[in-house]
LUMTOR-219265 format. One record per residue (C-alpha): x, y, z; residue in one letter; residue number from 1. Coordinates in Angstrom, 1 decimal. Example, Ala and Ser with C-alpha at 12.3 -4.5 7.8 and 13.67 -1.06 7.14 Angstrom:
<atoms>
east 12.3&north -4.5&up 7.8&code A&pos 1
east 13.7&north -1.1&up 7.1&code S&pos 2
</atoms>
This chain:
<atoms>
east 6.4&north -37.0&up 11.1&code M&pos 1
east 3.6&north -34.5&up 11.2&code N&pos 2
east 4.3&north -34.3&up 15.0&code K&pos 3
east 7.7&north -33.5&up 14.1&code L&pos 4
east 6.8&north -30.7&up 11.6&code L&pos 5
east 4.5&north -29.3&up 14.1&code K&pos 6
east 7.3&north -29.2&up 16.8&code L&pos 7
east 9.9&north -27.9&up 14.4&code F&pos 8
east 7.2&north -25.2&up 13.3&code G&pos 9
east 6.7&north -24.1&up 16.8&code I&pos 10
east 10.3&north -23.8&up 17.4&code I&pos 11
east 10.9&north -21.6&up 14.3&code T&pos 12
east 7.9&north -19.5&up 15.0&code S&pos 13
east 9.5&north -18.8&up 18.5&code L&pos 14
east 12.8&north -18.1&up 16.9&code G&pos 15
east 11.3&north -15.6&up 14.5&code M&pos 16
east 9.7&north -13.8&up 17.5&code L&pos 17
east 13.3&north -13.7&up 19.0&code L&pos 18
east 14.7&north -12.2&up 16.0&code V&pos 19
east 11.9&north -9.4&up 15.8&code L&pos 20
east 12.8&north -8.5&up 19.4&code L&pos 21
east 16.7&north -9.0&up 18.9&code M&pos 22
east 16.3&north -6.6&up 16.1&code G&pos 23
east 14.3&north -4.1&up 18.6&code A&pos 24
east 17.1&north -4.3&up 21.1&code V&pos 25
east 19.7&north -3.6&up 18.3&code V&pos 26
east 17.7&north -0.4&up 17.4&code T&pos 27
east 16.9&north 0.7&up 20.9&code K&pos 28
east 20.6&north 0.3&up 22.0&code T&pos 29
east 22.0&north 2.1&up 19.0&code G&pos 30
east 23.8&north -1.0&up 18.0&code S&pos 31
east 23.1&north -1.0&up 14.2&code G&pos 32
east 26.6&north 0.2&up 13.5&code D&pos 33
east 28.2&north -2.5&up 16.3&code G&pos 34
east 30.1&north -4.0&up 13.5&code C&pos 35
east 30.8&north -0.9&up 11.4&code G&pos 36
east 29.7&north -1.2&up 8.0&code N&pos 37
east 31.3&north -4.6&up 7.6&code S&pos 38
east 28.9&north -7.8&up 6.3&code W&pos 39
east 28.6&north -10.6&up 7.0&code P&pos 40
east 31.9&north -10.3&up 9.1&code L&pos 41
east 32.2&north -7.9&up 11.8&code C&pos 42
east 35.0&north -5.5&up 11.4&code Y&pos 43
east 36.3&north -8.0&up 8.9&code G&pos 44
east 36.6&north -10.7&up 11.3&code K&pos 45
east 34.1&north -13.4&up 12.4&code V&pos 46
east 34.7&north -12.9&up 16.1&code L&pos 47
east 36.2&north -9.2&up 16.9&code P&pos 48
east 38.8&north -9.2&up 19.8&code E&pos 49
east 37.4&north -7.6&up 22.8&code A&pos 50
east 34.2&north -6.4&up 21.6&code P&pos 51
east 32.2&north -3.7&up 22.9&code E&pos 52
east 28.5&north -4.3&up 24.2&code I&pos 53
east 27.1&north -2.8&up 20.8&code E&pos 54
east 29.1&north -5.3&up 18.8&code T&pos 55
east 27.8&north -7.9&up 20.8&code I&pos 56
east 24.4&north -7.3&up 20.6&code I&pos 57
east 24.6&north -6.7&up 16.4&code E&pos 58
east 26.9&north -10.0&up 16.3&code L&pos 59
east 24.2&north -12.0&up 18.1&code S&pos 60
east 21.4&north -10.8&up 16.2&code H&pos 61
east 23.1&north -11.9&up 12.9&code R&pos 62
east 23.8&north -15.4&up 14.1&code V&pos 63
east 20.6&north -15.9&up 15.3&code V&pos 64
east 19.1&north -14.3&up 11.9&code S&pos 65
east 21.2&north -16.4&up 9.8&code A&pos 66
east 20.1&north -19.6&up 12.0&code T&pos 67
east 16.6&north -18.9&up 11.7&code L&pos 68
east 16.9&north -18.4&up 7.9&code G&pos 69
east 18.0&north -21.8&up 7.7&code L&pos 70
east 15.2&north -23.0&up 9.7&code L&pos 71
east 12.6&north -21.0&up 7.9&code V&pos 72
east 14.2&north -22.5&up 4.5&code I&pos 73
east 13.7&north -26.2&up 5.9&code I&pos 74
east 10.3&north -25.5&up 7.2&code L&pos 75
east 8.9&north -24.2&up 4.0&code A&pos 76
east 10.7&north -27.2&up 2.2&code I&pos 77
east 9.2&north -29.7&up 4.6&code W&pos 78
east 5.7&north -28.1&up 4.5&code S&pos 79
east 5.7&north -28.2&up 0.5&code W&pos 80
east 6.2&north -31.6&up 0.7&code R&pos 81
east 4.0&north -32.9&up 3.4&code K&pos 82
east 1.1&north -30.1&up 3.2&code M&pos 83
east 1.0&north -29.6&up -0.7&code A&pos 84
east -2.7&north -30.6&up -0.7&code H&pos 85
east -3.7&north -27.4&up 1.5&code L&pos 86
east -4.4&north -24.5&up -0.8&code R&pos 87
east -2.4&north -22.0&up 1.0&code E&pos 88
east 0.7&north -24.2&up 1.7&code T&pos 89
east 2.6&north -23.4&up -1.4&code K&pos 90
east 1.9&north -19.6&up -1.3&code F&pos 91
east 3.2&north -19.5&up 2.4&code L&pos 92
east 6.2&north -21.4&up 1.8&code A&pos 93
east 7.2&north -19.4&up -1.1&code T&pos 94
east 6.3&north -16.1&up 0.9&code A&pos 95
east 8.4&north -17.3&up 4.0&code S&pos 96
east 11.5&north -18.0&up 2.0&code V&pos 97
east 11.0&north -14.9&up 0.0&code F&pos 98
east 10.5&north -12.8&up 3.1&code L&pos 99
east 13.7&north -14.2&up 5.2&code I&pos 100
east 16.0&north -13.9&up 2.4&code V&pos 101
east 14.9&north -10.2&up 1.6&code F&pos 102
east 14.8&north -9.2&up 5.2&code Q&pos 103
east 18.6&north -10.2&up 5.1&code G&pos 104
east 19.4&north -8.5&up 2.3&code L&pos 105
east 17.8&north -5.1&up 3.6&code L&pos 106
east 19.8&north -5.7&up 6.8&code G&pos 107
east 22.9&north -6.0&up 5.0&code A&pos 108
east 22.2&north -3.0&up 2.8&code A&pos 109
east 21.6&north -1.0&up 6.1&code A&pos 110
east 25.1&north -2.0&up 7.4&code V&pos 111
east 27.2&north -1.6&up 4.1&code V&pos 112
east 25.4&north 1.6&up 2.9&code W&pos 113
east 24.4&north 3.2&up 5.9&code G&pos 114
east 21.6&north 3.3&up 8.5&code Q&pos 115
east 18.8&north 4.8&up 6.2&code S&pos 116
east 15.3&north 5.4&up 8.1&code D&pos 117
east 13.6&north 4.1&up 5.3&code L&pos 118
east 15.6&north 0.9&up 4.8&code V&pos 119
east 15.7&north 0.3&up 8.5&code L&pos 120
east 11.8&north 0.6&up 8.7&code A&pos 121
east 11.4&north -1.5&up 5.8&code S&pos 122
east 13.7&north -4.3&up 7.4&code H&pos 123
east 11.2&north -4.1&up 10.4&code F&pos 124
east 8.3&north -4.5&up 8.1&code G&pos 125
east 9.2&north -7.5&up 6.1&code F&pos 126
east 10.7&north -9.1&up 9.6&code S&pos 127
east 7.3&north -8.9&up 10.9&code L&pos 128
east 5.5&north -10.2&up 7.3&code A&pos 129
east 8.4&north -13.1&up 7.5&code S&pos 130
east 7.4&north -14.1&up 11.3&code F&pos 131
east 3.6&north -13.8&up 10.2&code A&pos 132
east 4.2&north -16.4&up 7.5&code S&pos 133
east 5.9&north -18.7&up 9.4&code V&pos 134
east 3.2&north -18.8&up 12.1&code V&pos 135
east 0.4&north -19.3&up 9.7&code L&pos 136
east 2.5&north -22.3&up 8.0&code L&pos 137
east 2.7&north -23.9&up 11.3&code T&pos 138
east -1.0&north -23.3&up 12.0&code I&pos 139
east -1.5&north -25.4&up 8.6&code L&pos 140
east 0.8&north -28.1&up 10.1&code A&pos 141
east -1.8&north -28.7&up 12.7&code F&pos 142
east -4.8&north -28.2&up 10.6&code E&pos 143
east -3.1&north -30.9&up 7.9&code A&pos 144
east -4.1&north -33.8&up 10.5&code T&pos 145
east -7.5&north -32.5&up 11.3&code G&pos 146
east -10.4&north -30.7&up 9.5&code S&pos 147
east -9.4&north -27.2&up 8.1&code Q&pos 148
east -11.4&north -24.2&up 9.6&code K&pos 149
east -13.9&north -22.9&up 7.2&code K&pos 150
east -16.2&north -20.2&up 8.8&code P&pos 151
east -18.9&north -18.6&up 6.9&code N&pos 152
east -17.9&north -15.0&up 7.3&code V&pos 153
east -20.1&north -12.3&up 6.1&code S&pos 154
east -18.8&north -10.0&up 3.2&code K&pos 155
east -18.9&north -7.0&up 5.3&code K&pos 156
east -16.7&north -8.4&up 7.6&code I&pos 157
east -14.3&north -10.0&up 5.0&code R&pos 158
east -14.0&north -6.7&up 3.4&code V&pos 159
east -13.1&north -4.7&up 6.8&code H&pos 160
east -10.5&north -7.4&up 7.5&code L&pos 161
east -8.9&north -7.2&up 4.4&code Y&pos 162
east -8.5&north -3.4&up 4.6&code A&pos 163
east -7.6&north -3.2&up 8.2&code V&pos 164
east -4.8&north -5.7&up 7.7&code T&pos 165
east -3.4&north -3.8&up 5.1&code I&pos 166
east -3.6&north -0.7&up 7.2&code Y&pos 167
east -2.1&north -2.0&up 10.2&code S&pos 168
east 0.9&north -2.8&up 8.2&code Y&pos 169
east 1.2&north 0.8&up 7.2&code L&pos 170
east 0.8&north 1.4&up 10.8&code V&pos 171
east 3.8&north -0.7&up 11.6&code V&pos 172
east 5.9&north 1.4&up 9.3&code Y&pos 173
east 4.9&north 4.7&up 11.0&code T&pos 174
east 6.0&north 2.8&up 14.4&code G&pos 175
east 9.3&north 1.8&up 12.6&code A&pos 176
east 9.8&north 5.2&up 11.6&code L&pos 177
east 9.3&north 6.7&up 14.9&code V&pos 178
east 12.0&north 4.4&up 16.2&code R&pos 179
east 14.6&north 4.8&up 13.5&code H&pos 180
east 14.1&north 8.7&up 13.3&code T&pos 181
east 14.6&north 9.0&up 17.0&code G&pos 182
east 11.1&north 10.4&up 17.4&code S&pos 183
east 10.0&north 8.0&up 20.3&code S&pos 184
east 10.0&north 10.9&up 22.8&code M&pos 185
east 9.6&north 14.0&up 20.5&code A&pos 186
east 6.2&north 14.3&up 22.4&code C&pos 187
east 6.2&north 14.2&up 26.2&code G&pos 188
east 2.5&north 13.8&up 26.6&code N&pos 189
east -0.2&north 11.5&up 26.0&code V&pos 190
east -2.7&north 11.9&up 24.0&code P&pos 191
east -1.4&north 15.4&up 22.9&code F&pos 192
east 2.2&north 16.3&up 22.0&code C&pos 193
east 3.3&north 18.7&up 24.8&code N&pos 194
east 1.8&north 21.0&up 27.1&code D&pos 195
east 2.5&north 24.0&up 24.9&code D&pos 196
east 2.0&north 22.4&up 21.4&code Q&pos 197
east -1.3&north 20.0&up 21.1&code L&pos 198
east -0.7&north 18.9&up 17.9&code F&pos 199
east 2.6&north 18.5&up 15.6&code A&pos 200
east 2.7&north 18.0&up 11.6&code F&pos 201
east 6.4&north 18.7&up 11.0&code T&pos 202
east 9.8&north 17.1&up 12.1&code G&pos 203
east 10.1&north 14.3&up 14.8&code Q&pos 204
east 7.1&north 15.3&up 16.6&code Q&pos 205
east 5.0&north 15.3&up 13.5&code G&pos 206
east 6.1&north 11.6&up 13.0&code I&pos 207
east 5.5&north 10.9&up 16.6&code Q&pos 208
east 1.7&north 12.5&up 16.1&code M&pos 209
east 1.1&north 10.8&up 12.8&code L&pos 210
east 2.0&north 7.3&up 14.7&code H&pos 211
east -0.2&north 8.1&up 17.6&code R&pos 212
east -3.2&north 9.1&up 15.1&code T&pos 213
east -2.9&north 6.1&up 13.0&code A&pos 214
east -2.7&north 3.9&up 16.0&code A&pos 215
east -5.9&north 5.4&up 17.3&code I&pos 216
east -7.5&north 4.8&up 14.2&code L&pos 217
east -6.6&north 0.9&up 14.0&code I&pos 218
east -7.9&north 0.7&up 17.6&code F&pos 219
east -11.4&north 2.1&up 16.9&code V&pos 220
east -11.5&north 0.2&up 13.2&code W&pos 221
east -10.9&north -3.3&up 15.1&code I&pos 222
east -13.3&north -2.6&up 17.9&code L&pos 223
east -15.9&north -1.8&up 15.3&code Y&pos 224
east -15.1&north -5.1&up 13.4&code I&pos 225
east -15.4&north -6.9&up 16.7&code L&pos 226
east -19.0&north -5.3&up 17.3&code I&pos 227
east -20.2&north -6.2&up 14.1&code I&pos 228
east -18.8&north -9.8&up 14.5&code G&pos 229
east -20.7&north -10.1&up 17.9&code L&pos 230
east -24.0&north -8.7&up 16.6&code K&pos 231
east -24.0&north -11.2&up 13.6&code Q&pos 232
east -23.2&north -14.2&up 15.9&code R&pos 233
east -20.0&north -15.1&up 13.8&code T&pos 234
east -18.6&north -18.7&up 13.7&code E&pos 235
east -16.6&north -19.6&up 17.2&code S&pos 236
east -13.1&north -19.5&up 15.2&code T&pos 237
east -13.6&north -16.1&up 14.0&code M&pos 238
east -15.3&north -14.4&up 16.9&code R&pos 239
east -12.6&north -15.7&up 19.1&code K&pos 240
east -9.7&north -14.4&up 16.6&code G&pos 241
east -11.7&north -10.9&up 16.5&code L&pos 242
east -11.3&north -11.0&up 20.6&code I&pos 243
east -7.8&north -11.7&up 20.4&code I&pos 244
east -7.2&north -9.1&up 17.8&code A&pos 245
east -8.6&north -6.6&up 20.2&code F&pos 246
east -6.9&north -7.8&up 23.0&code I&pos 247
east -3.5&north -7.2&up 21.1&code F&pos 248
east -4.3&north -3.8&up 19.7&code V&pos 249
east -5.6&north -2.6&up 23.3&code S&pos 250
east -2.2&north -3.9&up 25.0&code L&pos 251
east -0.2&north -2.3&up 21.9&code Q&pos 252
east -2.1&north 0.8&up 22.7&code A&pos 253
east -1.4&north 0.6&up 26.6&code L&pos 254
east 2.3&north 0.1&up 26.0&code S&pos 255
east 2.7&north 2.7&up 23.6&code G&pos 256
east 1.2&north 5.2&up 26.3&code I&pos 257
east 3.9&north 3.5&up 29.0&code L&pos 258
east 6.7&north 3.9&up 26.6&code V&pos 259
east 6.0&north 7.6&up 26.7&code V&pos 260
east 5.0&north 7.8&up 30.5&code V&pos 261
east 8.3&north 5.9&up 31.5&code S&pos 262
east 10.5&north 7.9&up 29.1&code N&pos 263
east 11.3&north 5.0&up 26.5&code L&pos 264
east 11.8&north 2.1&up 29.1&code N&pos 265
east 13.3&north -0.7&up 27.0&code L&pos 266
east 11.2&north -3.8&up 28.1&code F&pos 267
east 8.1&north -1.7&up 27.4&code L&pos 268
east 9.3&north -1.0&up 24.0&code A&pos 269
east 10.0&north -4.4&up 23.4&code L&pos 270
east 6.5&north -5.5&up 24.5&code F&pos 271
east 5.0&north -2.7&up 22.1&code H&pos 272
east 7.0&north -4.4&up 19.2&code G&pos 273
east 5.6&north -8.0&up 20.6&code L&pos 274
east 1.9&north -6.8&up 20.9&code F&pos 275
east 1.9&north -5.6&up 17.2&code I&pos 276
east 3.3&north -8.7&up 15.9&code S&pos 277
east 0.9&north -10.7&up 17.6&code G&pos 278
east -1.7&north -8.5&up 16.2&code L&pos 279
east -0.6&north -8.5&up 12.5&code F&pos 280
east -0.4&north -12.5&up 12.6&code T&pos 281
east -3.9&north -12.6&up 14.1&code V&pos 282
east -5.2&north -10.5&up 11.5&code L&pos 283
east -3.6&north -12.3&up 8.8&code L&pos 284
east -5.0&north -15.6&up 10.1&code Y&pos 285
east -8.5&north -14.0&up 10.0&code L&pos 286
east -8.0&north -12.9&up 6.5&code V&pos 287
east -6.9&north -16.5&up 5.5&code M&pos 288
east -10.3&north -17.8&up 7.1&code L&pos 289
east -12.2&north -14.8&up 5.4&code S&pos 290
east -10.6&north -15.9&up 1.8&code L&pos 291
east -11.5&north -19.5&up 2.7&code R&pos 292
east -15.3&north -18.4&up 3.4&code S&pos 293
east -15.4&north -16.3&up 0.2&code A&pos 294
east -14.1&north -19.6&up -1.9&code R&pos 295
east -17.4&north -21.6&up -0.5&code Q&pos 296
</atoms>
């Protein structure tokens, strides 16, 4: 039974990643209004006749999201029943259900009441948190058949991890605002804005430069935590996690630069979203390990 739970968790995690990427495609292709202001139907129908490509993209996203919503609920109930003895299970199971439901409600609100920048940015933020909670539940399923990882993490690293994880979530919202306000190409140069304007503080350029500044800080911060961990010879699992986090933040920064240089290439933009999803999930896993260490 545990093998089936692990497999189901992997499938659900991959499905949630697909939902994230499909949501990014909806945004990048301007397909958010592909079904008009009708929800859950599309233009008042289950399957519209002769749909445009935007309608197909939006409708596909809705179908996949609804399917994954059901899978997440099943995973949460299954995990609760089989792994209730693990401290984090009930919290993650509850969080995964709440987040997937709230994510769906935000998506519906964006359709029915208009594509508000704030609502759309919040939708991506909750989607990311939902994905991370499902991945962590899946990790617990693997730990349930063995010994839980309980590394001894110094207080200094724990505090930095808590803070940088919260900060990274805020950075996600600045990136979402860049996309949903159409500010992705507001600055055509890297690292500064434009040839005749090195910095910007207002309008779309200000939003773009805010996100860049926030991203630079998270890169430096995670590098600093990694250096501390290596100097302190932190336990193997935590050290590997910090290295993976730094790889993700580096790839995120590189893909962000390439998005600008390539004039908003769709595939590069999807990879940019993929890397921040991986980074945030790894950071949350490290936070979970840190909390275990603090309780020892």
